[in-house]
N, C-alpha and C positions, 0 to 999 in steps of 0.2 A: 198507832191504830191499835183499837182493841176490839177483837172480833170472835163471836161464837160460832162454833161449828159442831155439826151433828153428823153421825155417821149410824146408818142403820141397813147397810146393804146386804146383810145375811143374818147371822145369828149373834151377834153383839151389839148393845145398844151403847153409844159412846157419845159423850160431850165434852169438848175441848175449850178452853179459853186461850186465846193467843194475843200476845202484845207485843210488838216490835220483835218479831223474831223469836221470843221466849214463849215457852209452854206454860204459863201460869197454873193450869189444870189440865187432867186428862183422865176423865173419869169411864171406866168401861165395866158393863155388866155383861157378863156370858151366860149364854144358855147351854151350854155343853152338857150338862148333867141332863137337862130336860129331853133333849135330842138323843141321848146316848141309847134311850130304852128302844128307838126306832130304828139305830143304825145309820142315821143320817138326819140332816136338817127337815123337819116339816115345815113348808112354808107358812101355813096357816097359824100353826102354833107360835113361830117366830114373829109372826105380826102381833098376836095377842101380848107377848111378852114386851115387844116393841111399846105398844099402846099402854102397859102397865108400867114400865121402867123408865120411858124417855123423860117425863118430866121430873120424877125424884133424881136422874142422872144429870139432868141440866142444872137442876137447883144445886145439886152437890157441887157442879163444876164452878157455877158462880160464886158459891160459898168458899170453896177453897181458894180461888182466885181472889177474893175479897173485892167482888164490883157487883153492882147490881146492875139490872138491864139498861138502865138509862145510860151507863157509860159505855155502853156498846158503839162502835163507829160502824159495825158491818155483820153481815150474818152469812154463812155458808152452810152447805151441806152435800153429802153425796147424792149426785143425781143418776148416777150409773156407773157400771153396770152392775147387776145383782139381781136379787128376787124383788120382782114387781111390787108385791104387797107389802115387802119391807121397806124397800126405798120409798114408797109412798108417805108412810108414817113421818120418816124424818125429813124427808124434802117439804111437805106440806106445813110440817110444824117450824120450820127454818123460816119459810116464807111468811107465815103468820107472825112470826116475831118481828122480821124485818118490815112488815106492814104496819104492825102495831107501833114500832118506834121510828117509822119512816126513814130507814136504812137502807143503804145497798146489800143487795143479797148476790150470791154467787154460787151458781151449782158446779160441782167439782167431779172430775172423773177419777173414780176410786183407783184405777190403775196408774194413771199419772200421779197421784199422790203417791204412790209407792215409790215411784223413781225417786222422790226426794227425801223419803223417810231415813236412809242412810246418811243424809247430811244433817240430821237432827241428832245431838248427842249432848253427852255431859252429867251421865248418871241419873240422879234425882233431879238435877236442875236440866230439863230439856231445853237447848237452844239451837236455833237453826244457824249452821255455821256456813254459809256459802262464799266466804273470802277466800277459800282453797278450792273453791269448784274448779272442776276441769273436765273435759270431754270424756266421756266414759261408756262403757257396755254395762247395763244394767239388766240384770237376771231377776224376774219376777217370778216366783214359784210358789204357789199355794193349792188349795184343795181344788179349785175350778179352773185355775189358768197356769200357763206355763209360757212365758214370754221372754224375748230377747230383743232389748230395744238400744238403738244407739242414741244416746244424748249427747247431741253436738255442742249446745250452750245451754244456760240456764233457760227454761220454758219453752226450749226447741229441741224436738226429738223424732225419732222416726224407728218404726216397728220394723224389726228384721226376719222374726219369724214368731210362731207361736204354736198352741196347741192343736194337733190335727183330729185328736180323740180324746182319750184320757189325759187329764193334767197328771204332775207328777203326785200332788197330792192325793189325789183320786186313785192313783195306783197303789199308794200306801194303804189307804183304807180299805180298798176292795181286797187286795191281796191279804190284808190283816185278818179281814171277815173271812175269808178263805181258810184261814189258819185258826180259826175260831177266837180272834182276838176282839176285846169290845172295842165300839166306835167311842172316840177316834183312834184308829189304830196306829197312825203315823210315830207319835210320841212313845207308844210302847214298843214298837218296832224299834226304834231308836234306842230304847233303852235295852232292850233283850239283845241286841246285835252287838253291844258293847262288850259283850262276853261270848261273841260267837265268831266263827271263822268265815269271813266273806268268801273265801274261796272254796268253800265247801261243796257248793253246787253253782254250776254254771248256767246262768240265765241269759237270756238274748239282752242286747243293747241296743234298742230301736234307733233306727236312722242316725247311729254313731258315725258312721263312714259315709254319709250322705253330704253333697256339699252345700245343702240348704241349713238354714236355722232354725228348721221347724221341729216339733217334738211328737212323740207318739208313744203312749205306753200301754195300750190296749194288748199288743202283742205279748208283751211282759207279763202282764196279768193273765192272758190266756195260758202262757206257758206254764205259769205257777199252777194255774188251776189243773191242768192235764198231769202235771208233774206230782200233786197231791193225791189225784185221782188214783195214780199207778203206784203210789208209795203211802197209802193212808196211816201206816205204823208209825211214820215219822213224827206225827203230831204228839205221839205219848211220851216221847223221851225229851226232857228238859234242854239237855244239851243240844240235841238235833234241832230242836225249837229255835234256840238261839243261832245256831248256825244257819237255819233257813233264813231268818229274820235278816242276819249280817249278809247272806246272799243276795237276796231280794234288795237290800237298800243298797249295796255296793253297785249293783246293776243301774238302778235309777240315778245315783250320784255321779257315775262315771259319765253318764250321758250328759248330766246337767253341767258338769264341771269342762269337760272336753270341748263342748260345743260352745259354751261361753267364752272361753280362752281362745279358741279357733277363730270366733266371731271378732273378739279384741285384736287379736293378731291382722285380721284382715283389713279392720277399719282403722289402723294404726293408732289407736288410744294407748294411754298408758295406765289407765285407771279402770278397774271392774267395780261394780257395786252389786249388791245382793238384797232382795226384799222380799214381803210374803210371809205366809204363815209356815210353809216348809222350812224357811231360812232359820227356824229355831232347832232345826235338825243338828245336833251335836255334830256327827260325821260330816255332813255337807259344810258347816262352817269350817272344820279342819281341812278338808281337802281343798276347798277354795283358798283357805291361807297358805296351804303348802304349795300349791300349782301357782299359785300368784308370786310367791316369793322366789321359786325356781324359775320363772319366766320373767321376773322383773317389773311386775305390774303391782300397782298399789291398789289395795283392796279397802272397801269401806262397805260393811256388815251393817244392816240396819239394827239397833238395838232389839233384843227380843221381845220387849213390851210394846215395840213400834212394828215388828213384823206380822202380827196378827191385826185384824181390822182394829183402827181407832181413829178418833176424831182430830187428834194433834196434827197428823200429817194432813188432813183435809183442811184445817185451819193455817197451816203453814204455808200450802200451795196457795188457798184461797188469797192470803195476805200477800204474798209474793205478787200475786197476779194483779192484784188490786192497785199494789204499788207501783208496779210496770206499767200501768195505765190501762188495764184490760178494763172494758166496760163491764159493769154490773148486768144481770141478765133479768129480763121481765119476771114479775111475781106470777105470772102465768104460765110459766114455764114448766112442763111436765116430766114425768120421769123417764129415764132412758135405759129400761132394763137390759138392752143389748148393745150398749154404747161401747164400741170398738176404739181402742186406743191406735190412733192414725201414725 
């Protein structure tokens, strides 16, 4: 099977070509610099960029894969969740291609695709390796969502908990903004934290000791706001800034890691996976690896280039579903901006 996949759920325009579990091409056009001026993603600007970039990105993916549209057996796109105006562009473009070629079309849940991105690996040659798939607890952590999911078998999962208010990535960016850091602040906090003391300041760990699998980071953000209000001079000292970043990051990561491992123990699985944009964070990857090794869990982390939004994971999941007998969806299907992972 040769499949074209499109991803436009937020501020990355991506197209991928997948064939028999191998990613032949995965092209991503990022809009980070465009939105940095505004301190966050502006939906209307994101939509304009998708309109401008989608066709060149799709052509580049087909060219890199060495195929022409007539070679395609199916087409897929992200159907939700995401920014409605952004989702619309990718979904309707993919449906148009499927209609023109008379090929089956599948709309994919963006979060569900993240569940399987840790099983795509191999460096430059991205190949889906499901031969050693095993039940796992999957942490999906990004700017807009933080989820814990029990993946009982391939294509069968159950959400255990999620974001009550601010997601982890949102907390990184908002606390970074309070510290005067540019958007997106998460990578900058990670960089500064590498030379800081994570125990310098004691910030709250929301819901850490609660028995549920939900996440809440608004209280941490508020705590940082009041702390900076009462100690504004701290931001003037470079080392204090590094300590502050390290302390904020440590609070977020402790919650993510401990709640993930607690869920894995409770579910009786021996494997943990993690994906989503925040999984690029150096400290999170290191702490998950350390904790899993200490507790006897196998860990699979999505490759960094597959942590952020990309069409490769959309294509791989769509291919697995079609091969498993999932029926294509109607070309009249609409976007699902609030599509919740069940």
